[in-house]
MARDOTOR-300733 format. One record per residue (C-alpha): y, x, z. Coordinates in steps of 0.1 Angstrom, whole numbers, plus 2048, in hexadecimal, padded with zeros to 3 digits. Last residue first. Layout:
# residues N
(pt (Y X Z));
...
# end
This chain:
# residues 285
(pt (77A 3F2 B6C));
(pt (79E 3FD B6F));
(pt (7A4 41E B81));
(pt (7C7 422 B8D));
(pt (7D7 445 B89));
(pt (7F6 44B B9E));
(pt (811 45C B8A));
(pt (80F 481 B8D));
(pt (812 496 BAC));
(pt (7EF 4A2 BB0));
(pt (7F1 4BD BCB));
(pt (7E0 4DD BC0));
(pt (7BA 4DD BC8));
(pt (7AB 4F1 BE4));
(pt (786 4EE BE1));
(pt (76C 501 BF5));
(pt (77A 4FB C18));
(pt (75C 4E5 C21));
(pt (773 4C7 C27));
(pt (784 4CD C06));
(pt (763 4CE BF3));
(pt (757 4AF C04));
(pt (776 49B BFC));
(pt (775 4A7 BD8));
(pt (751 49C BD4));
(pt (758 47A BE3));
(pt (777 475 BCE));
(pt (765 47E BAE));
(pt (748 468 BB7));
(pt (75E 44A BBC));
(pt (770 451 B9B));
(pt (750 456 B87));
(pt (742 436 B96));
(pt (761 422 B8A));
(pt (761 433 B68));
(pt (73C 42C B63));
(pt (73E 407 B6D));
(pt (73F 3F7 B4B));
(pt (72A 411 B39));
(pt (70F 40D B53));
(pt (70E 3E8 B4C));
(pt (708 3EF B27));
(pt (6EB 405 B30));
(pt (6DB 3EC B47));
(pt (6DE 3CD B32));
(pt (6DC 3B2 B4C));
(pt (6BD 39C B4B));
(pt (6AC 37E B3B));
(pt (6C5 37A B1E));
(pt (6AA 383 B04));
(pt (6C3 39C AF4));
(pt (6CA 3AC B16));
(pt (6E9 3A1 B28));
(pt (70C 3AE B27));
(pt (71F 3B4 B48));
(pt (720 39D B66));
(pt (742 396 B76));
(pt (754 3A5 B93));
(pt (76E 3B9 B7F));
(pt (777 3D8 B92));
(pt (797 3EB B9C));
(pt (79B 40C BAD));
(pt (7B8 415 BC4));
(pt (7BC 439 BD0));
(pt (7CB 43D BF3));
(pt (7EC 450 BF6));
(pt (7FA 435 C0D));
(pt (81C 431 BFE));
(pt (816 43C BDA));
(pt (7F5 429 BD8));
(pt (805 40A BE6));
(pt (822 40D BCE));
(pt (80A 410 BB1));
(pt (7F7 3F1 BBC));
(pt (817 3DD BC1));
(pt (822 3E6 B9D));
(pt (800 3DA B90));
(pt (807 3B7 B9C));
(pt (7F2 3A7 BB8));
(pt (7EE 381 BB7));
(pt (7D7 37F B98));
(pt (7CA 35C B92));
(pt (7CE 35C B6C));
(pt (7C1 380 B6A));
(pt (79F 378 B7A));
(pt (78F 398 B6C));
(pt (79D 3AD B88));
(pt (786 39B BA0));
(pt (786 3B9 BB8));
(pt (7A0 3D3 BC2));
(pt (790 3F1 BD2));
(pt (7A1 408 BEA));
(pt (793 42B BF3));
(pt (792 43E C14));
(pt (77E 45D C19));
(pt (775 463 C3D));
(pt (783 47F C52));
(pt (787 46B C72));
(pt (7A4 474 C89));
(pt (7BA 457 C7C));
(pt (79F 43E C84));
(pt (790 42B C67));
(pt (788 406 C6A));
(pt (7A7 3F8 C7B));
(pt (7C1 40F C6A));
(pt (7B2 407 C47));
(pt (7B1 3E2 C4E));
(pt (7D4 3E0 C5B));
(pt (7E1 3F3 C3C));
(pt (7CC 3DD C25));
(pt (7D7 3BB C32));
(pt (7F1 3B5 C17));
(pt (7D5 3B9 BFD));
(pt (7BE 39F C0D));
(pt (7DC 388 C11));
(pt (7E3 389 BEC));
(pt (7C1 379 BE4));
(pt (7B9 376 BBF));
(pt (7BC 39C BB9));
(pt (7A2 3A0 BD5));
(pt (7A3 3BB BEE));
(pt (789 3D5 BF8));
(pt (78B 3F4 C0E));
(pt (770 40C C04));
(pt (766 423 C20));
(pt (758 446 C1A));
(pt (740 45F C28));
(pt (730 44A C44));
(pt (71C 45D C5E));
(pt (71C 43D C74));
(pt (737 426 C66));
(pt (720 409 C5C));
(pt (70D 40C C7D));
(pt (72E 40D C91));
(pt (73A 3EE C7F));
(pt (71A 3DA C85));
(pt (714 3E3 CAA));
(pt (72E 3CB CB8));
(pt (71C 3AC CAA));
(pt (72E 38B CA5));
(pt (74E 396 C94));
(pt (73D 3AF C7D));
(pt (722 395 C75));
(pt (73C 37B C6D));
(pt (74D 394 C55));
(pt (72D 39C C42));
(pt (723 3C0 C40));
(pt (720 3D6 C21));
(pt (712 3FA C20));
(pt (70F 40D BFF));
(pt (6F9 42B BFC));
(pt (705 440 BDE));
(pt (6ED 45B BD3));
(pt (701 472 BBB));
(pt (6ED 487 BA3));
(pt (702 4A5 B9A));
(pt (701 4B6 B78));
(pt (712 4D8 B76));
(pt (72C 4E4 B5C));
(pt (73D 4F6 B79));
(pt (760 4ED B70));
(pt (75C 4C9 B64));
(pt (740 4BE B7B));
(pt (727 4A7 B6B));
(pt (71D 485 B78));
(pt (6FD 473 B80));
(pt (6FF 452 B94));
(pt (6E4 445 BAB));
(pt (6E5 424 BBD));
(pt (6DA 419 BE0));
(pt (6E3 3F7 BEE));
(pt (6E7 3ED C13));
(pt (6EE 3CB C22));
(pt (6F8 3C7 C46));
(pt (6F8 3A6 C5A));
(pt (6F8 387 C45));
(pt (70F 38B C27));
(pt (724 36B C24));
(pt (71D 359 C03));
(pt (737 358 BE7));
(pt (72C 348 BC6));
(pt (71E 355 BA6));
(pt (70E 374 BB6));
(pt (711 392 B9E));
(pt (6EF 39A B8F));
(pt (6E6 3BE B97));
(pt (6F1 3DC B83));
(pt (6F8 3F1 BA2));
(pt (71E 3F3 B9D));
(pt (721 3CD B96));
(pt (70A 3C5 BB4));
(pt (71F 3DB BCB));
(pt (73F 3CA BBF));
(pt (72F 3A7 BC3));
(pt (725 3AF BE7));
(pt (748 3BA BF0));
(pt (75A 39E BDD));
(pt (779 394 BEF));
(pt (767 377 BFF));
(pt (769 382 C24));
(pt (786 39A C28));
(pt (77F 3BF C22));
(pt (766 3DB C29));
(pt (74E 3F0 C15));
(pt (73C 40D C25));
(pt (731 42B C10));
(pt (716 443 C1A));
(pt (713 461 C03));
(pt (6F6 476 BF6));
(pt (6F7 495 BE0));
(pt (6DB 4A0 BC8));
(pt (6E0 4BF BB3));
(pt (6D2 4B8 B91));
(pt (6B0 4C4 B85));
(pt (6AA 4B6 B62));
(pt (691 4CC B50));
(pt (674 4BD B65));
(pt (67E 49B B57));
(pt (68F 482 B6D));
(pt (684 461 B7E));
(pt (69F 457 B95));
(pt (698 458 BBB));
(pt (688 441 BD4));
(pt (689 446 BFA));
(pt (6A4 42B C02));
(pt (697 414 BE7));
(pt (6A6 414 BC4));
(pt (6AB 3F7 BAD));
(pt (6AA 404 B89));
(pt (6C3 3F8 B71));
(pt (6B4 3E7 B52));
(pt (6B0 3F6 B30));
(pt (68A 3F8 B34));
(pt (68F 40B B54));
(pt (6B0 41B B5B));
(pt (6BC 434 B76));
(pt (6AA 451 B66));
(pt (6B5 448 B43));
(pt (6D8 450 B4F));
(pt (6CF 474 B50));
(pt (6C5 474 B2B));
(pt (6E4 460 B23));
(pt (6FA 47C B33));
(pt (6E9 497 B1E));
(pt (6EE 483 AFE));
(pt (713 47D B07));
(pt (721 45B B13));
(pt (71B 464 B38));
(pt (731 483 B33));
(pt (750 46D B2D));
(pt (764 473 B4D));
(pt (759 497 B54));
(pt (75C 499 B79));
(pt (775 4AF B8C));
(pt (797 4A8 B7D));
(pt (78B 48A B69));
(pt (7A1 472 B7B));
(pt (7C0 483 B8A));
(pt (7BD 484 BB0));
(pt (7D0 46F BC9));
(pt (7CC 479 BED));
(pt (7B3 46E C08));
(pt (7B5 47B C2B));
(pt (7D5 467 C30));
(pt (7F0 474 C47));
(pt (7EB 461 C68));
(pt (7EC 43B C6A));
(pt (801 424 C7E));
(pt (7FE 400 C73));
(pt (80F 3F1 C92));
(pt (81A 3CE C89));
(pt (82F 3BF C6D));
(pt (81B 3CA C4F));
(pt (828 3B5 C32));
(pt (816 3CB C19));
(pt (831 3D4 C01));
(pt (850 3CE C15));
(pt (841 3E0 C33));
(pt (850 3D6 C54));
(pt (854 3F5 C6A));
(pt (837 406 C7B));
(pt (82C 41C C5E));
(pt (84E 42C C5B));
(pt (84D 437 C80));
(pt (830 44E C7B));
# end
């Protein structure tokens, strides 16, 4: 692909960034998963399974949500690897999604850190509830450089890779094409998503929305955005409000699950959607 080898006005890519036709394509939000189902009485009943006393439950590898006998959702599991420059907010992003306190300062992740969270969602066409088990893998940059086995372990049987950049660090955005070509081989059928972190720091924003849209249009990789700050706390101030925190990340989790489900269905030859040619949809969280 000669076009990917030339200087890119958007990303500043001056070296070989050759990539095959992207596995991921843009999909209209809400096309497969009901976007507001979690707000319905049925949705709230399922969400109760990932809460305990209005706090998010922390799940071990073998633990599952507590559901009533009447609730029997199909369970699907996905391994997701997060990658990006040191300090872009990989650990903070997982903490936000899992309802854990966001670290106040940056600390390099030692080795590999894994986090399991569950997210119930309802398919639009089949009216069926799916319980998504999302197993996030995060590795520190120094560990990746020091130990050769870290990256292969993170990529082993991985379903998706989240490429993170920070809105407060333009270089982390400019490096995305290099990062994507370095981590995912052109022959690998791995879902690729980009996540922009620290979207709440508007005064220090170095990546305008128009550049995000141009990136999506050029690379055909969806871009999600997240605010890396804690949500509301319980009345006593001792812990994060679990249900309020869920409402803050629901759109983000729905989007990830929608892309994962669609990617699986296409790979299995079950789903053949028409090409989505509308304006790229950016998910703001």
